[in-house]
N, C-alpha and C positions, 0 to 999 in steps of 0.2 A: 833246934832244927837246923840241918845243914843248909848252907847257902849254895844254891845250884845256878845262880846267875853267872854270866861271863865277866861281869864287872870286877876288876881287880885280880883276875886270874892269870896264871902263868901257863903258857901254851908251847908245845913242841909239835912241829909239823914236818914229818919226813916227806921229801918231795914238795916242799913248800915254796919253791922259788917261782913257779910259773903255772900257767893253765889253771886247773882246778885248785891245786895247792896254793898258788899265789892268791887266788881270789878268796879262798878260805882265810888265809892269813889277814888280808885286808878287811874282810868282813868281821872277823872276831875283834880286830883292832877297833873297828868302828863301833862295836857293841861293848867296848869297855875293857878288853883284856889289857893288863898292865905291862906284860912282858911276853915276847914271842921269839922263839928260836926256830929258824927255818933251815932245813937241810937241802942240799943239792948234790948231785952225783959227780959232775965232771966240769972241766974248764969250759966246755961249750955252753954250759948253763950259767956260768959266772955272771955275765952281763945282766941276765934276767934276775938272778939272785940279788945283785947289787941294786937293781931298780926297785925290787920288792922291799929290800931292806931300807932303802932311802924313803920309800913311801910310808913304811911303818914308823920310822923315826920321826918323819914329818908330822905324823898324826899324834905324836907324844908317847909312843910305845917304846919301852926299853927293848930293843930288838938286836938279835945277833944272828949270824949265818955260819953254818959249818958245812964244809965239803967232805964227803966220804963215800966210798964204794961200800954200801952196807952188806954186800955179799961176802966181804972179807971176814975172816975169823975175828971176833971181838969188836967189829966196827959198830954194831948197834949198841953194845954196852958202852963203847967209847962216846957215841953220840949223846947218850943219856948222861954220862958222867960230865961231858963238856957243858951240856945244858945246865945241869945242877950247879956246876962251878960258876957259870956265867950269869944266870938269872934266877937260880933257885929251883927247888923241886917243882915239877910241873903239876898242874891241876888237870890239864887236858893234854892228851897225846893222840895225834891223828897220823895215820900212815896212808899216804896217797901213792906210794911207790908201786910201779907196775910196768910190765912189758907185754906187748901183744904180738902174737905170731899167728898168721893165717896160712895154713899149709896142710895138705893131706897127710894122714898118718904115715902112709907108705913113703912119703918124701921127707919125713922129719928125721934129722940126724940126731945122734946121741948128744952131740955138743949143743944143739938147739934145745933139746929136751932138758939138759942139765942147766942151761942158762935160764930157761923159763921158770923152772922150779926153784932155782937159787934166788931169783928176783921176786917172784910172786908168792912163793911158799916159805922159803927159808927166812927171808927178811921179815915177812909178816909174823912168823912164829917167834922170832927172837925180839921183834919190836913189842909184841904182846908180853913176852916174858919180862923184858926190861921195864916196861910200863908198870907191870905188877910189882916190881921191886921199888921203883922210884916215884910213882904217882903218890900224891898226897891222898889221905883218906877222903872219900866222897869224890874221887876223881872220875874222869870220863875218858874212855878209850874207844877209838873208832878206827876201822880199817875200810878203805875203799876197795870193793871187789868189782863185780860186773853183772849186768842183767843177763848175760849169757848163761848164768846159772839156772835161769828159767827158760832157756831156749832149747829147741830140738833142731840142731843144725850140724852140718859137717865143717871140717877145716879148722876149727878152733879147739881141738882136743887138748893141746898143751896149755892154752890160755885159760879156758874155762876149767880145765882139770886142775891146774895149779892154784887157781883162785878158790875152787870148791873146798879145798882143805881148810881154808880160812873160816868157813862156816863152822866147822867142828872145833877149830881153835877158839873161836868166839864163844861157843856154848860152854866149852870146858872152862875157859878163863872167867866167864861170868859167874860160874859156880864157885870157882876157887877164890875170886877176889870180892865176891858179894858181901862177905862178912865185914869188909872194910868200907862198904858203901860205894864201891867202884862199879859203874855200869860199863858194859862191854858190848859193842854192837858193830855191825858191818852194813855198808850201803853199797848197792849194786846199781850204778848209773846205766842208762841205756847208751847206745853209741853216741859219743859226744863230739861236737863240732870243734875238735882240737887237732893239732898235728899228730897226736898219739893215735888217732883213728885213721887219718888219711894215709899215713905211712904204709899201711898194710892193705889198703883197699884199691882195687881198680875202679875206674870211673863208673863202670856199669854196676859194681857192687855198691858204690856210694849212692847211685840213683835208686837202687833197690831199697837200701836202708831208709832213704828219705821217703820213698813211697810207703814202706811199711809203717813208718812213723806217722804218715798222714792217715793211716787206717786205724790209729789209736782212737779211743773214745773222744779225744779232744780234737781230732781231725786237723792237727797242725802239720803242715808240710815242712819237714826239716828234721834235723837231729836234735838230741838232747843238748841243751846249752849248759855251760858250767853255772850260769846264774840260776838254772832250775835246781841245782844240787846243793848249792851253798846254804840256803835256808834250812834244809833238812839236816845238814851237818850241824848248823848252829843250834837247832832244836835238840838234837840228840846229845850234844855236849853241854846242855844247860837244863831247861825245864823238862826235857824229854827223858831225864835220867831213869824214870821208873820203867821204861822199856830197856830190857837187857837180855843178852844172849840171842839176839835176833839178827837176821839178815834181811834187809828191806830192799826191794827192787824199786828204784825211782826212775821211771822211764815213760810216764804218760800213758801207760797201758800197752807199751810196745811188746813186753813179755810179762808173764805172770806165772807163779808156781802153782 
């Protein structure tokens, strides 16, 4: 029977330097991963990537970091090739890369549309493709999407729209990779208390989201925390392998399908 534990496994995390990605890297290290490759996009993130890398190494993990703009032709394939060369074929591949834009459709430029779909859709597609090529049998593949896939709201057309495609990629890949025992899933967090969220929101919108979160069944005033999400990631890339082809919204009841 296949071993679905995290202990001794090799992991690749796109966007693994900071925020949720950084926490996932540290969490999987704490649960026994033997080797972790983290990706980051730009020089601006390098200090956080170096801090995450140092923390992983201090915990005894064989850790490496790679910088790449994954929207460039061949960049995702290059990331997987570099990972395999440095730490071996991954058992777990997680894509946390994303970009949010809050803007009316009438005000959205073609350049903004292209950027959103390049980062949220194109990168996700080719990450799923390369994971299918490079993951070990009985591997785990996970993409971070958004709980806006269960929302009825204006202004996020390019964000939710570009993430919606990943649901279909996930279902298709789960069918195509299933014969090798690879599970493929997506997680949609609620609005998270990270710079990723605040960069697009006015203070009154932040207050609204916090109020809406307080109306969830758990009545907690505040946004989703990255600590709320990491355990679900850990489950899906280990004992939760029997779930596949699914998009799960993790948000305390903030939205539901």
